[in-house]
Structure formats: structure tokens, C-alpha cells
C-alpha positions in Angstrom: 47.6 57.4 39.5 44.2 57.4 40.6 43.6 58.2 36.8 45.9 55.3 36.1 43.6 52.8 38.2 40.6 53.9 37.3 41.5 53.0 33.5 42.7 49.5 34.7 39.5 49.0 36.7 37.3 49.5 33.6 39.4 47.4 31.4 39.2 44.4 34.0 35.4 44.7 33.9 35.1 44.6 30.1 37.6 42.3 29.0 35.5 39.3 30.4 32.3 40.0 28.4 34.7 41.1 25.5 36.4 37.8 25.4 32.9 35.4 26.3 32.3 33.5 23.1 29.2 34.0 21.3 26.5 30.8 21.3 26.5 29.0 18.1 23.5 28.0 16.0 23.7 24.2 17.0 24.1 25.3 20.5 20.7 27.4 20.6 19.1 24.9 18.7 19.9 21.9 21.1 18.9 24.2 24.0 15.5 24.2 23.0 15.4 20.8 21.7 15.9 20.4 25.6 14.0 23.0 26.9 10.4 22.8 24.6 8.8 24.4 27.5 10.9 27.7 27.1 8.4 29.4 25.0 5.7 28.4 27.2 7.1 30.2 30.1 7.9 33.0 28.2 5.4 33.3 25.8 5.9 37.4 25.1 8.4 36.2 22.9 6.5 34.3 20.9 4.9 37.5 19.2 8.4 39.3 19.3 10.6 36.7 17.1 9.8 37.4 13.4 10.3 35.2 10.6 10.7 35.3 6.9 7.9 34.1 4.5 7.8 33.8 1.3 4.3 35.0 0.4 3.3 36.9 4.0 6.9 38.6 4.2 7.6 38.2 8.0 5.4 36.7 10.0 5.2 35.4 13.5 6.8 32.3 15.5 2.9 31.9 16.2 1.7 32.6 13.1 3.9 29.8 11.5 3.4 27.3 14.3 -0.6 27.5 13.8 0.0 27.7 9.7 2.1 23.9 10.4 -0.9 22.5 12.4 -3.3 23.1 10.1 -1.3 21.8 7.5 -1.1 18.4 9.6 -4.3 18.5 10.5 -5.4 18.8 6.6 -2.7 15.8 6.0 -3.7 13.3 9.0 -7.9 14.3 7.4 -6.7 13.2 4.0 -4.7 9.7 5.5 -7.9 8.8 7.5 -10.4 9.5 4.2 -7.9 7.1 2.3 -7.7 4.3 5.1 -11.9 4.6 5.3 -12.3 4.3 1.5 -9.7 1.4 1.6 -11.6 0.0 4.5 -15.1 -0.2 2.5 -13.2 -0.9 -0.3 -11.9 -4.5 1.4 -14.9 -4.9 3.4 -17.0 -5.1 0.0 -14.5 -7.2 -1.4 -14.6 -9.6 1.6 -18.3 -9.6 1.1 -18.0 -10.9 -2.7 -15.9 -13.2 -1.7 -17.6 -14.7 0.8 -20.9 -15.1 -1.2 -18.6 -16.6 -3.9 -17.5 -19.1 -1.8 -21.3 -20.1 -0.7 -22.6 -20.0 -4.5 -19.6 -22.6 -5.2 -20.3 -24.9 -2.8 -23.6 -25.1 -4.1 -22.6 -25.9 -7.7 -23.2 -29.6 -9.4 -20.7 -29.4 -12.6 -17.8 -27.6 -13.9 -20.0 -25.2 -16.0 -22.1 -24.0 -13.1 -18.7 -23.2 -11.6 -17.3 -21.4 -14.7 -20.7 -19.5 -15.0 -20.8 -18.2 -11.3 -17.4 -17.3 -11.7 -17.4 -15.4 -14.3 -20.8 -13.7 -13.1 -20.2 -13.1 -9.3 -16.5 -11.9 -10.0 -16.9 -9.7 -13.7 -20.5 -8.2 -12.5 -19.5 -7.2 -8.8 -16.0 -6.7 -9.1 -15.7 -5.0 -12.5 -13.1 -7.5 -13.3 -12.7 -8.8 -17.5 -12.8 -12.4 -17.0 -12.5 -15.5 -14.6 -11.7 -18.8 -16.3 -10.6 -22.7 -15.2 -8.0 -24.0 -17.6 -7.6 -28.1 -16.9 -4.8 -30.2 -17.2 -6.7 -33.0 -17.9 -9.5 -33.9 -20.5 -10.2 -32.6 -24.1 -9.7 -28.9 -23.5 -6.8 -28.8 -21.3 -3.4 -27.1 -21.4 -1.0 -29.5 -23.9 1.4 -31.0 -21.5 4.7 -29.0 -22.3 2.9 -25.9 -21.9 1.8 -26.8 -18.5 5.0 -27.6 -17.2 6.7 -24.5 -19.1 4.0 -22.0 -17.2 3.9 -23.7 -14.0 7.6 -23.9 -13.4 8.1 -19.9 -14.5 4.7 -18.6 -13.0 4.4 -21.0 -9.8 8.0 -22.0 -9.0 7.8 -21.6 -5.3 4.2 -20.6 -4.8 0.4 -21.7 -5.7 -0.1 -18.0 -6.6 0.7 -15.3 -8.9 -0.2 -11.5 -9.7 0.9 -9.4 -12.0 1.7 -9.1 -15.9 1.9 -11.8 -18.5 3.4 -12.0 -22.1 1.2 -11.7 -25.3 1.5 -16.0 -25.4 0.1 -16.5 -21.9 -2.8 -13.9 -22.3 -3.6 -15.4 -25.8 -3.2 -19.1 -23.7 -4.9 -18.6 -21.0 -7.5 -15.8 -21.3 -7.8 -15.9 -25.3 -9.7 -12.5 -26.4 -10.3 -11.4 -23.3 -8.8 -8.5 -21.9 -6.0 -9.2 -19.2 -3.4 -6.2 -18.9 -3.0 -7.4 -15.3 -4.1 -11.0 -13.5 -4.2 -13.0 -10.0 -3.8 -16.6 -11.1 -3.9 -19.8 -8.6 -2.8 -24.0 -9.0 -5.7 -25.8 -8.4 -5.8 -29.0 -6.4 -3.8 -30.1 -3.5 -1.2 -31.5 -5.8 -1.1 -28.7 -8.1 -2.7 -31.2 -10.7 -6.3 -29.9 -11.9 -5.8 -26.8 -13.8 -5.4 -22.8 -13.4 -7.9 -20.3 -12.2 -7.0 -16.9 -14.2 -8.6 -14.1 -13.2 -8.0 -10.9 -15.3 -8.2 -6.9 -15.1 -8.1 -4.5 -17.9 -6.3 -2.4 -15.5 -2.5 -3.1 -15.3 -2.1 -1.9 -11.9 -5.2 -3.5 -10.5 -3.1 -6.8 -9.5 0.6 -6.2 -8.5 3.0 -8.7 -6.8 2.9 -7.4 -3.1 -1.2 -8.8 -3.1 -2.4 -10.3 0.0 -3.9 -14.4 -0.9 -5.8 -14.6 2.4 -9.1 -14.1 0.1 -7.7 -16.3 -3.0 -6.5 -19.0 -0.6 -10.0 -19.2 0.8 -11.4 -19.6 -2.8 -9.1 -21.8 -3.6 -9.5 -24.5 -0.8 -13.2 -24.4 -1.9 -12.4 -25.2 -5.6 -9.9 -27.7 -4.4 -13.0 -29.6 -2.5 -15.4 -29.4 -5.1 -13.6 -29.3 -8.8 -11.9 -33.2 -8.5 -15.3 -35.1 -8.4 -16.6 -32.9 -11.2 -13.2 -33.7 -12.7 -13.4 -37.5 -12.3 -10.3 -37.0 -10.4 
């Protein structure tokens, strides 16, 4: 009887452990996410945990964390350098357009305006060409082409950035390279003409570009050109 009783007691002790369900991977993951200080409270575990690594074989969790941190630092440093480079480029472009606007206000003829645009934009920003195509006068764009071009490129805006068809490139820029362009309508009533700026780089001018600096240039040209062109 005592042997049977002893056997029964042993069974009663073991059964709860045998029937206890093990923790799932998800439960362990959730626990660690909810307790990020767990390894800080048990630092001895960090060196004991070993994980497979493609190049190094088995490595500790600390090594993996250190490697990930180094990669993150390198990535952030690269991004920071990119931002600094972009900031310097933007500052340069801003200064060029500020100087250009001041020079344009001193011009006394359309020829001077054209020369100033070419000199500044081509020499200082390495753009291919800058042209003013008027809507009136002996060298004006034919009226039908004006209307078709305006309806196609300036339907809802005074600016266009991107690529043109071969016919459009020829119409505005002649033989000058124009793989991508920035265009703006001139005149408060969109009736003076078009300023076209072209680049030999197909990706230089894109539809998502900001118009702030070109808006300022447009405002200056809209002030000085009407009187010069007899409007």
C-alpha cells in the first residue's frame, strides 16, 4: 500500500510539469518587446546567447547588436553627407538666382535680358541654353503653335518641367541641347511669351521640382519685359 501510495505521489508531482504548455516563439517575442530592459537586468545572458552568422559562424547577441549599430551609424553618416551636399547645392542655386534677378533689373533692352539669362544660367549653373520666345513681333512663335503649345504644356499652370517632343524642342531651342527643360509663361496675362531653360541632362528638370526660385524670376521678367517689348 505504501509503495502504491508513494508511486501515486510521484505521479501527482510530475503530471503538472508534463502537461504545462511550452511558450511559443510569438509569446517570447512579445515578452521581450514588452520588457526591453530584460537583458539589461540579465547581462550575463547576452554573451551566452549564440546566433548563426553567414560569415563569422556563431556569434553572440552583443556582436550582432554592435554590428547593426555600426551599419546604422554608417547609413546615417551617409545620409547626413547627402543632406549637406544638397544644402550646399541649394545655397549655390539660390545665390545665382538672387544675383540674376538683380542684374535683370538693370537691363534696358530685351537683348540685354537675353544675354544676361544666357550668361548667368549657362556659365554659373552649366545649363545648355536660356531663351525667350515672344508671342508678338517679327520673331514670334506662330499663333497656332502658341495656342497648341500652351494648351498642352500650360493647361493648369504657368510652369512646365520635364521632356519635350522633338518638334517642341526645335520650336523653342533650335539646335541647342534640350534633354530636359524648365519652361515658364511670361506676362501677367500669359501673353508675352515663354522663357525656356534647357539641360543636356535628361534628369535635371523633373515634374516634381519646386517653382519658388523660378516664380521670383518670372515676377522680375513680368515687371521689366512689357515696357521693353511695347506691351
